[in-house]
KEVEXTI-222218 format. One line per 3 residues: number of its first residue (from 1); their letters; for each residue x, y, z of N, C-alpha, C, CB. Coordinates in steps of 0.2 Angstrom, whole numbers, plus 2048, in hexadecimal, padded with zeros to 3 digits. Glycine has a CB too. Layout:
NUM	a	X:Y:Z:X:Y:Z:X:Y:Z:X:Y:Z; ...
END
This chain:
1	xxx	804:7FA:800:800:800:800:804:806:800:7FB:800:806; 80A:806:804:80E:80C:805:811:80D:7FE:813:80B:80A; 814:808:7FB:817:809:7F4:813:80B:7EF:81B:802:7F3
4	xxx	80D:808:7EF:808:80A:7EA:806:811:7EA:801:805:7EB; 805:814:7F1:803:81B:7F2:809:81F:7EF:802:81C:7F9; 80F:81D:7F1:815:821:7EF:816:821:7E7:81C:81D:7F2
7	xxx	814:81C:7E4:815:81C:7DD:80F:820:7DA:814:814:7DA; 809:820:7DD:804:824:7DA:805:82B:7DB:7FD:822:7DE; 808:82D:7E0:80A:834:7E2:80F:837:7DD:80B:836:7E9
10	xxx	814:832:7DC:81A:834:7D8:818:835:7D1:81F:82E:7D8; 813:831:7CE:811:831:7C7:80D:838:7C6:80C:82C:7C6; 80A:83B:7CB:807:841:7CA:80C:847:7C9:803:843:7D0
13	xxx	812:846:7CB:817:84B:7CB:81A:84C:7C4:81D:84A:7CF; 81A:847:7C0:81C:847:7B9:824:849:7B9:818:84B:7B4; 828:847:7BD:82E:849:7BF:833:846:7BA:830:848:7C6
16	xxx	839:84A:7B8:83E:847:7B4:843:844:7B9:841:84D:7B0; 845:83E:7B8:84A:83B:7BD:850:838:7B8:846:835:7C1; 856:83A:7BA:85C:838:7B7:85F:832:7BA:861:83E:7B6
19	xxx	860:82D:7B5:863:827:7B8:86A:827:7B5:85F:821:7B5; 86F:828:7BA:876:829:7B8:879:823:7B5:87A:82B:7BE; 877:81D:7B6:87B:817:7B4:876:814:7AE:87C:812:7BA
22	xxx	875:818:7A9:871:816:7A4:873:810:79F:86F:81B:79F; 879:80D:7A0:87B:808:79D:87A:801:7A0:882:809:79A; 878:801:7A6:876:7FB:7AA:870:7F8:7A8:877:7FD:7B2
25	xxx	86F:7F2:7A6:869:7EF:7A4:863:7F0:7A9:86A:7E8:7A3; 865:7F0:7B0:85F:7F0:7B5:85D:7F8:7B5:862:7EF:7BC; 861:7FC:7B4:85F:803:7B3:85B:805:7AD:865:808:7B3
28	xxx	85D:802:7A7:859:802:7A1:852:7FF:7A2:85D:7FF:79B; 852:7FA:7A5:84B:7F6:7A6:847:7FB:7AB:84C:7EF:7A9; 84A:7FD:7B0:846:802:7B5:844:808:7B2:84B:804:7BB
31	xxx	848:80B:7AD:845:811:7AA:83F:80F:7A5:84B:814:7A5; 840:809:7A2:83A:807:79D:834:806:7A1:83C:801:799; 835:803:7A7:82F:801:7AB:82C:808:7AE:831:7FD:7B1
34	xxx	830:80C:7B0:82D:813:7B3:82A:817:7AE:833:817:7B6; 82D:817:7A8:82A:81A:7A2:823:817:7A0:82E:81A:79C; 822:811:7A0:81C:80D:79F:817:80E:7A4:81D:806:79E
37	xxx	819:80F:7AA:814:810:7B0:812:817:7B0:817:80D:7B6; 815:81B:7AD:814:823:7AE:816:825:7B4:80D:824:7AD; 81B:822:7B7:81E:824:7BE:822:82A:7BE:822:81E:7C1
40	xxx	826:82B:7B8:82A:831:7B8:82C:832:7B0:830:831:7BD; 830:837:7AF:833:837:7A8:83B:836:7A9:832:83E:7A5; 83D:82F:7A8:844:82E:7A9:848:830:7A4:844:826:7AA
43	xxx	84E:831:7A6:854:833:7A1:85A:82F:7A2:855:83B:7A1; 85C:82B:79E:862:827:79F:868:82B:79D:862:820:79A; 86E:82A:7A1:874:82D:79F:879:828:79D:877:831:7A5
46	xxx	87C:829:797:880:824:794:881:825:78C:87E:81D:795; 885:821:789:886:821:782:880:81E:77F:88D:81D:780; 87C:822:77A:876:820:777:877:819:774:873:825:773
49	xxx	87C:818:770:87D:812:76C:87E:80C:771:883:813:768; 882:80D:776:883:808:77B:87D:806:77F:888:80A:780; 879:80B:781:873:80A:784:86E:806:780:86F:810:787
52	xxx	86D:808:779:869:805:774:86B:7FD:773:869:808:76E; 872:7FC:773:874:7F5:772:872:7F1:778:87C:7F5:771; 874:7F4:77E:872:7F0:784:86B:7EE:785:875:7F4:78A
55	xxx	867:7F3:783:860:7F2:784:85D:7ED:77F:85C:7F9:782; 860:7ED:779:85E:7E8:774:860:7E1:776:861:7EA:76D; 867:7E1:778:869:7DA:77A:865:7D7:780:870:7DB:77C
58	xxx	863:7DB:784:85F:7D9:78A:857:7D8:788:85F:7DE:790; 855:7DA:782:84E:7DA:780:84A:7DF:784:84C:7D3:781; 84D:7E4:785:849:7EA:789:847:7EF:784:84E:7ED:78E
61	xxx	841:7F1:785:83E:7F7:781:842:7FD:783:837:7F8:782; 843:802:77E:847:808:780:843:80E:77D:84E:808:77E; 83F:811:781:83C:817:77E:83D:81D:783:834:816:77E
64	xxx	843:81D:786:845:822:78B:84B:826:788:847:81E:791; 84B:82D:789:851:831:787:857:82F:78A:850:838:789; 85D:82F:786:863:82D:788:868:833:787:866:826:784
67	xxx	86B:835:78C:86F:83B:78B:877:83A:78D:86D:841:790; 87B:83C:789:882:83B:78A:885:842:78C:886:839:784; 888:843:792:889:849:795:88D:84E:790:88E:848:79B
70	xxx	892:84B:78D:896:850:789:892:852:783:89C:84C:786; 88D:84F:781:889:851:77B:883:855:77D:887:84C:777; 882:857:784:87C:85A:786:87D:862:784:87B:85A:78E
73	xxx	878:865:780:879:86C:77E:879:870:784:873:86E:77A; 877:86E:78A:877:872:790:87D:871:795:870:871:794; 882:86D:792:887:86B:796:88B:871:799:88C:867:792
76	xxx	88C:876:795:890:87C:797:88C:87F:79E:890:882:792; 886:87F:79E:882:882:7A4:883:87D:7AA:87B:883:7A2; 883:877:7A9:885:872:7AE:88C:873:7B1:883:86B:7AC
79	xxx	890:874:7AC:898:875:7AE:898:87B:7B2:89C:875:7A8; 895:881:7B0:895:887:7B4:893:886:7BB:891:88C:7B0; 88E:882:7BC:88B:881:7C3:890:87D:7C7:884:87D:7C2
82	xxx	893:878:7C4:898:875:7C8:89E:879:7C9:89B:86E:7C4; 8A0:87D:7C5:8A6:882:7C6:8A4:887:7CB:8A7:886:7BF; 89E:889:7CC:89C:88E:7D1:89C:88A:7D8:895:890:7D0
85	xxx	89A:884:7D8:89A:880:7DE:8A1:87E:7E0:896:87A:7DE; 8A6:87E:7DC:8AD:87C:7DD:8B2:881:7DE:8AF:877:7D8; 8B0:887:7DF:8B5:88D:7DF:8BA:88C:7E5:8B1:893:7E1
88	xxx	8B9:888:7EA:8BE:887:7EF:8C2:881:7EE:8BA:886:7F6; 8C1:87E:7E8:8C5:878:7E6:8CA:87A:7E1:8C1:872:7E4; 8D0:877:7E1:8D5:878:7DC:8D5:874:7D6:8DC:878:7E0
91	xxx	8CF:874:7D3:8CE:870:7CD:8D0:874:7C7:8C7:86D:7CD; 8D3:871:7C2:8D5:874:7BC:8CE:874:7B8:8DA:870:7B8; 8CE:878:7B2:8C9:878:7AE:8C7:871:7AB:8CA:87D:7A8
94	xxx	8CC:86D:7A9:8CB:866:7A7:8C8:862:7AC:8D2:863:7A4; 8CA:862:7B2:8C8:85E:7B8:8C0:860:7B9:8CB:85F:7BE; 8BE:866:7B8:8B7:868:7B9:8B3:865:7B3:8B6:870:7B9
97	xxx	8B6:865:7AD:8B2:862:7A7:8B2:85B:7A8:8B6:864:7A1; 8B7:858:7AA:8B7:850:7AB:8B2:84E:7B0:8BE:84E:7AD; 8B1:852:7B6:8AC:850:7BB:8A5:852:7B8:8AE:855:7C1
100	xxx	8A4:857:7B5:89D:859:7B2:89B:853:7AD:89D:860:7AF; 8A0:850:7AA:89E:84B:7A5:89D:844:7A8:8A4:84A:7A0; 8A0:844:7AF:89F:83D:7B2:897:83D:7B3:8A2:83E:7B9
103	xxx	895:836:7B2:88E:835:7B2:88A:837:7B9:88C:82E:7B0; 88E:835:7BE:88B:837:7C5:88A:83E:7C6:88F:833:7CA; 890:842:7C4:890:849:7C5:88A:84C:7C1:897:84C:7C4
106	xxx	88A:84A:7BA:886:84D:7B5:87E:84C:7B8:887:849:7AF; 87D:846:7BA:876:845:7BD:874:84A:7C3:875:83E:7BF; 879:84A:7C7:878:84F:7CD:877:856:7CB:87E:84E:7D2
109	xxx	87B:858:7C6:87B:85F:7C3:874:860:7C0:881:860:7BE; 871:85B:7BD:86B:85C:7BA:866:85E:7BF:868:856:7B6; 866:85B:7C5:862:85C:7CB:864:863:7CE:863:857:7D0
112	xxx	86A:864:7CF:86C:86B:7D2:86A:871:7CE:873:86B:7D3; 869:870:7C7:868:876:7C3:860:876:7C1:86C:876:7BD; 85C:871:7C4:855:871:7C3:853:86E:7BC:853:878:7C3
115	xxx	858:86B:7B9:856:867:7B3:853:860:7B4:85C:867:7AE; 853:85E:7BA:850:858:7BC:84D:858:7C3:855:852:7BB; 848:854:7C4:846:854:7CB:84A:850:7D0:83F:852:7CB
118	xxx	84D:84B:7CD:851:846:7D1:856:842:7CD:84D:842:7D5; 85B:83F:7D0:85F:83B:7CD:860:834:7D1:866:83E:7CC; 861:82F:7CE:862:828:7D1:868:825:7CE:85C:824:7D0
121	xxx	86C:823:7D3:873:81F:7D1:875:81B:7D7:878:825:7D0; 87A:817:7D5:87C:812:7DA:87C:80B:7D9:879:813:7E1; 879:809:7D3:878:802:7D0:87F:800:7CF:873:802:7CA
124	xxx	883:804:7CD:88A:803:7CB:88F:806:7D0:88C:804:7C4; 88E:80D:7D1:892:811:7D5:892:80F:7DD:891:818:7D4; 897:810:7E0:896:80F:7E8:893:815:7EB:89D:80F:7EB
127	xxx	891:814:7F1:88D:81A:7F5:892:820:7F5:88B:817:7FC; 899:81E:7F7:89D:824:7F7:89E:828:7F1:8A4:821:7F9; 89E:825:7EB:89E:828:7E5:897:82D:7E4:89F:824:7DF
130	xxx	892:82A:7E6:88B:82D:7E5:88B:833:7EA:886:829:7E7; 88E:832:7F0:88E:838:7F5:892:83D:7F3:890:835:7FC; 898:83C:7F0:89D:841:7EE:89A:845:7E8:8A3:83E:7EB
133	xxx	896:842:7E3:893:846:7DE:88E:84A:7E1:891:841:7D9; 889:847:7E5:884:84B:7E8:886:851:7EC:87F:846:7EC; 88B:850:7F0:88D:855:7F4:890:85B:7F0:892:853:7F9
136	xxx	894:859:7EB:898:85E:7E7:893:862:7E2:89D:85B:7E3; 88E:85F:7E0:88A:862:7DB:883:865:7DE:888:85D:7D6; 880:861:7E3:87A:863:7E6:87B:867:7ED:875:85D:7E7
139	xxx	87E:863:7F1:880:866:7F8:87A:865:7FD:881:86D:7F7; 87C:866:803:877:864:809:871:869:808:87B:865:80F; 86C:867:80B:866:86C:80C:868:871:811:860:868:80E
142	xxx	865:877:810:866:87D:814:864:87B:81B:862:883:812; 868:87D:820:867:87B:827:869:875:829:85F:87B:828; 86C:870:825:86F:86A:827:876:86A:824:86B:864:824
145	xxx	87A:867:828:881:866:826:883:85F:824:886:868:82B; 87E:85A:825:87F:853:825:87B:850:81F:87F:84F:82B; 87E:84D:81B:87A:849:816:87A:841:818:87C:849:80F
148	xxx	874:83E:819:873:837:81C:86F:833:817:871:838:823; 86D:82E:81A:868:829:816:863:827:81A:86C:824:812; 85E:824:817:858:821:81A:856:81B:816:853:825:81C
151	xxx	852:816:819:84F:811:816:847:812:818:851:80A:818; 843:811:813:83C:810:814:83B:809:815:838:813:80E; 839:807:81B:838:800:81C:830:7FE:81C:83B:7FE:823
154	xxx	82E:7FA:817:827:7F9:817:826:7F2:81A:825:7F9:80F; 823:7F1:81F:822:7EB:823:81C:7E7:820:820:7EC:82A; 81C:7E0:821:817:7DC:81E:810:7DE:820:819:7D5:821
157	xxx	80F:7E1:826:808:7E3:827:806:7E9:824:808:7E3:82F; 80B:7EC:820:809:7F2:81C:80B:7F9:820:802:7F3:81C; 80E:7F8:826:810:7FE:829:817:800:826:811:7FD:831
160	xxx	819:807:826:81F:809:824:823:80D:82A:81E:80E:81E; 829:80C:829:82E:80F:82E:834:812:82A:830:80A:834; 837:817:82D:83D:81A:82A:842:819:82F:83C:822:829
163	xxx	848:815:82C:84E:814:830:853:818:82D:850:80C:82F; 857:81B:832:85C:820:830:862:820:836:85A:827:82F; 868:821:834:86B:821:82E:86E:81A:82D:871:826:82D
166	xxx	86D:817:827:86F:810:826:874:80F:821:869:80C:825; 877:815:81E:87B:814:819:881:819:818:878:813:813; 881:81E:81C:886:824:81A:88B:825:820:882:82A:818
169	xxx	888:827:825:88C:82A:82B:88E:825:830:889:830:82E; 894:823:830:896:81D:834:895:81E:83C:89D:81B:833; 897:824:83F:897:825:846:895:82D:847:89E:823:849
172	xxx	88F:82E:846:88D:835:846:88E:839:84D:886:836:844; 890:83F:84D:890:843:853:889:845:855:895:849:851; 889:849:85A:882:84B:85D:87F:84F:857:883:84F:863
175	xxx	883:854:855:880:858:850:87E:855:849:884:85E:84E; 882:850:847:880:84C:841:87A:847:843:886:847:840; 87A:845:849:874:840:84A:86E:845:84A:875:83D:851
178	xxx	86E:84B:84D:868:84F:84C:866:851:845:86A:856:850; 86B:852:841:86A:853:83A:867:84D:837:871:855:836; 869:847:838:866:841:836:85F:841:838:86A:83B:838
181	xxx	85D:842:83E:856:842:841:852:847:83D:856:843:848; 854:84D:83C:850:852:838:84F:850:831:854:859:838; 854:84D:82E:853:84B:827:84E:845:826:85A:849:824
184	xxx	84F:840:82B:84B:83B:82B:843:83C:82D:84D:836:831; 842:841:831:83C:844:832:839:847:82C:83C:849:837; 83C:84A:828:83A:84D:821:839:847:81C:83F:851:81E
187	xxx	83D:842:81D:83C:83C:818:835:838:81A:842:837:819; 834:838:821:82E:835:823:828:839:820:82D:835:82B; 828:83F:820:822:843:81E:821:842:816:823:84B:81F
190	xxx	827:842:813:827:841:80B:825:83A:809:82D:842:808; 827:835:80D:826:82E:80B:820:82A:80E:82C:82A:80C; 81F:82C:814:819:829:817:813:82D:818:81B:827:81E
193	xxx	814:834:816:80E:838:817:80C:838:81E:809:837:812; 810:838:823:80F:837:82A:813:83D:82E:810:830:82D; 810:83F:833:814:843:838:819:83F:83B:810:847:83D
196	xxx	820:841:83B:825:83D:83E:824:83C:846:82C:83F:83C; 825:836:848:826:835:84F:82D:832:850:820:831:852; 832:836:852:839:834:851:83C:831:858:83D:83A:84F
199	xxx	83E:82B:857:842:827:85D:849:827:85C:83F:820:85E; 84D:82A:861:854:82A:861:856:823:864:857:830:864; 858:81E:861:859:818:863:860:817:867:859:812:85E
202	xxx	860:812:86C:866:810:870:865:80A:873:867:816:875; 86A:807:877:869:801:87B:866:803:882:86F:7FD:87C; 864:809:883:861:80C:889:85B:80F:888:866:810:88D
205	xxx	856:80F:88C:850:813:88C:850:818:892:84A:80F:88C; 850:81F:890:84F:824:894:853:823:89B:848:825:896; 85A:822:89A:85E:822:8A0:85F:81B:8A3:85C:827:8A4
208	xxx	85C:816:8A0:85D:80F:8A3:864:80D:8A3:858:80A:8A0; 868:810:89F:870:80E:89F:874:814:89E:871:809:89A; 87A:814:8A1:87E:81A:8A0:884:818:89C:880:81D:8A7
211	xxx	886:81C:897:88C:81A:893:88D:820:88E:88B:813:88F; 893:821:88C:894:827:887:88F:826:881:89B:827:885; 88E:820:87E:889:81F:879:882:821:87A:88A:818:876
214	xxx	880:820:880:879:822:882:879:82A:883:876:81E:888; 87E:82C:885:87F:833:886:87E:837:880:885:835:88A; 881:834:87B:881:838:874:87A:838:872:885:834:86F
217	xxx	876:833:873:86F:833:871:86B:838:875:86C:82C:871; 86C:839:87B:869:83E:87F:86B:845:87D:86B:83D:887; 871:846:87B:873:84C:879:870:84E:872:87B:84D:879
220	xxx	86F:849:86E:86C:84A:868:865:84D:869:86C:844:864; 861:84A:86E:85A:84C:86F:85A:854:872:857:848:875; 85F:855:876:860:85C:878:861:861:872:865:85D:87D
223	xxx	866:85F:86E:867:863:868:861:864:863:86D:85F:864; 85D:85F:862:857:860:85F:852:864:862:854:859:85D; 852:864:869:84D:869:86C:850:870:86C:84D:867:874
226	xxx	857:871:86C:859:877:86B:857:87A:864:861:877:86B; 857:876:85F:855:878:858:84E:879:857:858:872:853; 84A:877:85C:843:878:85C:840:875:856:841:87F:85C
229	xxx	841:86E:855:83F:86B:84F:837:86A:84F:842:864:84E; 834:869:849:82D:869:849:82A:862:848:82B:86D:842; 82D:85D:84C:82B:856:84C:82C:854:853:82E:852:847
232	xxx	828:84E:855:829:84B:85C:82F:847:85C:823:848:85E; 833:847:861:839:843:861:83B:842:869:83F:847:85E; 83D:83C:86A:83F:83A:871:845:835:870:839:837:874
235	xxx	848:834:876:84E:82F:877:852:831:87D:853:830:870; 856:82C:87F:857:826:87B:852:821:87D:85E:824:87D; 851:81D:877:84C:818:878:84E:811:875:845:81A:874
238	xxx	84D:80C:878:84E:805:875:849:804:870:84E:800:87B; 84B:7FF:86B:847:7FE:865:840:7FC:868:84A:7F9:861; 83F:7F7:86C:839:7F5:86F:835:7FA:872:83A:7EF:873
241	xxx	838:7FE:876:834:804:879:832:809:873:838:808:87E; 835:80A:86E:833:80E:869:82E:80C:865:839:810:864; 82D:805:864:828:802:85F:822:7FF:862:82C:7FD:85B
244	xxx	823:7FC:868:81E:7F8:86C:81A:7FC:871:820:7F1:86E; 814:7FD:871:810:801:876:811:7FE:87D:809:802:874; 810:7F7:87D:810:7F4:883:817:7F5:887:80F:7EC:883
247	xxx	81C:7F4:883:823:7F5:886:824:7FD:888:828:7F3:881; 821:801:884:822:808:885:81E:80A:88B:81F:80C:87F; 819:807:88D:815:809:893:819:807:899:80E:805:893
250	xxx	81D:802:899:822:800:89E:828:804:89F:823:7F9:89E; 82B:805:899:832:808:899:832:810:898:836:806:893; 82D:813:895:82D:81A:893:825:81C:893:830:81C:88D
253	xxx	822:81C:898:81A:81E:898:819:825:896:817:81C:89E; 81D:829:897:81C:830:896:81F:833:88F:81F:835:89C; 822:82E:88C:825:830:885:820:832:880:82A:82B:883
256	xxx	821:837:87C:81C:838:877:81D:834:870:81C:840:875; 823:830:870:825:82C:86B:824:825:86C:82C:82E:869; 826:823:872:827:81C:873:820:818:872:828:81B:87B
259	xxx	821:812:86E:81C:80E:86C:818:810:866:817:80E:872; 81A:816:863:817:818:85D:81C:81B:858:811:81D:85F; 822:81A:859:827:81D:854:826:81B:84D:82E:81B:857
262	xxx	827:81F:848:827:81D:841:82E:81F:83E:821:821:83E; 832:822:842:839:824:83F:83E:821:845:83A:82C:83E; 842:81D:843:847:81A:847:84E:81D:845:847:813:847
265	xxx	851:821:84A:858:823:849:85D:81F:84D:858:82B:84B; 862:81C:849:867:818:84C:86D:81C:84E:869:812:847; 870:81A:853:876:81E:856:87C:81D:852:878:81C:85D
268	xxx	87D:818:84D:883:818:849:881:813:843:889:815:84D; 885:813:83E:884:80F:838:884:808:839:889:811:833; 888:805:83E:887:7FE:840:880:7FC:841:88C:7FC:845
271	xxx	87D:7FF:846:877:7FD:848:871:7FF:843:875:801:84F; 872:804:83F:86D:806:83A:86D:801:834:86E:80C:837; 873:7FF:832:874:7FA:82C:872:7F3:82E:87B:7FB:82A
274	xxx	874:7F1:834:872:7EB:837:86A:7EA:838:875:7E9:83D; 867:7EF:83B:860:7EF:83C:85C:7EF:836:85E:7F5:840; 85E:7F3:831:859:7F2:82B:85A:7EC:827:85B:7F8:826
277	xxx	860:7E9:827:861:7E2:824:85D:7DD:828:868:7E1:823; 85E:7DD:82E:85A:7D8:832:852:7D9:831:85C:7D9:83A; 850:7DF:831:849:7E0:830:847:7DD:829:847:7E7:831
280	xxx	84B:7DE:824:849:7DC:81E:849:7D5:81D:84E:7DF:819; 84F:7D1:820:850:7CA:81F:84B:7C6:824:857:7C9:820; 84B:7C8:82A:847:7C4:82F:840:7C6:82F:84B:7C5:835
283	xxx	83E:7CC:82F:837:7CE:82F:834:7CF:829:837:7D5:833; 837:7CE:823:834:7CE:81D:832:7D5:81A:82E:7CA:81D; 835:7DA:81D:834:7E1:81B:837:7E2:814:836:7E6:820
286	xxx	834:7E7:811:837:7EA:80B:83B:7F0:80C:831:7EB:805; 841:7F0:80A:845:7F6:80C:846:7FA:805:84C:7F3:80E; 844:800:805:845:805:800:84A:809:801:83E:808:7FE
289	xxx	850:809:7FE:855:80D:7FF:85C:80A:7FD:855:80F:806; 862:80D:7FF:862:813:804:860:819:800:869:813:806; 85C:81D:803:85A:824:800:85E:829:804:853:825:801
292	xxx	862:82D:800:865:833:803:861:838:805:86A:836:7FD; 862:83B:80B:85E:841:80D:863:846:810:85A:83E:813; 860:84C:811:864:852:813:867:856:80D:869:84F:818
295	xxx	866:854:807:869:857:801:864:85D:7FF:86A:852:7FB; 866:861:7FB:861:867:7F9:85E:865:7F2:865:86D:7F8; 85F:85F:7F0:85C:85C:7EA:85B:854:7EB:85F:85E:7E4
298	xxx	856:851:7E7:855:84A:7E8:85A:846:7E4:84E:849:7E5; 85F:844:7E7:864:83F:7E4:864:839:7E8:86B:842:7E4; 863:833:7E5:863:82D:7E9:867:828:7E7:85C:82A:7E9
301	xxx	86A:824:7EC:86F:81F:7EB:86B:818:7EA:873:81F:7F1; 86E:813:7E7:86B:80C:7E7:871:808:7EA:86A:80B:7DF; 86E:802:7EB:873:7FC:7ED:875:7F9:7E7:870:7F7:7F2
304	xxx	87C:7F8:7E6:87E:7F5:7E0:87B:7EE:7DF:886:7F4:7E1; 878:7EB:7E4:874:7E5:7E3:86D:7E6:7E1:875:7E0:7E9; 86B:7EC:7DF:864:7EE:7DF:861:7EA:7D9:863:7F5:7DE
307	xxx	85A:7E9:7D9:856:7E6:7D4:853:7EC:7D0:851:7E2:7D7; 850:7EA:7CA:84D:7EF:7C6:847:7F2:7CA:84A:7EC:7C0; 843:7EE:7CE:83E:7F1:7D2:841:7F6:7D7:83A:7EB:7D6
310	xxx	846:7F4:7DA:849:7F9:7DF:84B:800:7DC:850:7F6:7E2; 84D:800:7D6:84F:806:7D2:848:80A:7D1:852:804:7CB; 843:806:7CF:83D:80A:7CD:83A:80D:7D4:837:804:7CA
313	xxx	83A:809:7D9:838:80C:7DF:83C:812:7E1:838:807:7E5; 842:812:7E0:847:818:7E2:845:81E:7DD:84E:816:7E2; 844:81C:7D7:842:822:7D2:83B:825:7D5:841:81F:7CB
316	xxx	836:821:7D7:830:824:7DA:831:828:7E0:82B:81E:7DC; 836:827:7E4:838:82B:7EA:83B:831:7E7:83C:827:7EF; 83F:831:7E3:842:837:7E0:83D:83C:7DC:848:835:7DB
319	xxx	838:838:7D9:833:83C:7D5:82F:840:7DA:82F:838:7D1; 82D:83C:7E0:829:83F:7E5:82C:845:7E8:827:839:7EA; 832:844:7EA:836:849:7EE:838:84F:7E9:83C:846:7F1
322	xxx	839:84E:7E3:83C:853:7DF:837:858:7DB:840:850:7D9; 831:857:7DC:82C:85B:7D9:82A:85A:7D2:82E:862:7D9; 829:85F:7CE:827:85E:7C7:82C:860:7C1:820:862:7C6
325	x	832:860:7C3:837:862:7BE:839:85C:7B9:83E:865:7C1
END
């Protein structure tokens, strides 16, 4: 139900989504599927002859625009944007040109300059490569210094949860963790169409244990209160107290979040990454992501083991977040 609603709302946007790795058969198939479904207006980045050949060999229909960065008539404007954002870097003119022609950078530049609503990459590239391109071309959202990620977890009973951060920041500081919580709250509103109830997770619930790790989570709550965020947040909370009302009544009866959390903020990448994979494999949940958050434009990463369906779902998220460009 959540995915169906997400696809319906994305289709209404008629958004242009750039797929940076247009020569990958999974990406070509995803573009064709999204086009057929009316989900968005996909654009493949790659050599047109190569993309056509790969599509033909795979028996895939190809009715999607294919763009090669060096041949884009608007390339000079994209290059100018990258040059403006790179004033503090000692890049030569040729280095700037080479980066703007790089398919990841090119896709991000299309988003940064308003020529596309979103970009999707990572079927071939690593998360580090995607992050570098996104940060250099698009940059963090105003008011946040940290770019992070989240997963939309769709449970077998139809409920949705946002898990963050599960893919980017290994050991966040207090301020980084607060940025992650803010970005995840926005992701909840966008993806679940719900008001966020944010749980800052730990192995302790409201002082039941004392350790530098639990203290970091408590300080994060104080930081968020100082920022006067517009969502309900509490911590530190154990996962059972955050999710189960019966446990919440015993461990945190006065908490505005305990027992009803829909956003789970993990204290480090170890716990976040392990948790989403266990939820996916043992609980049978559907994991949509990793979805980058905290950027000033919709750029999303994929797992290199992604399926065509994963790519289509990520395109739907980018279209939903990016508007009607």
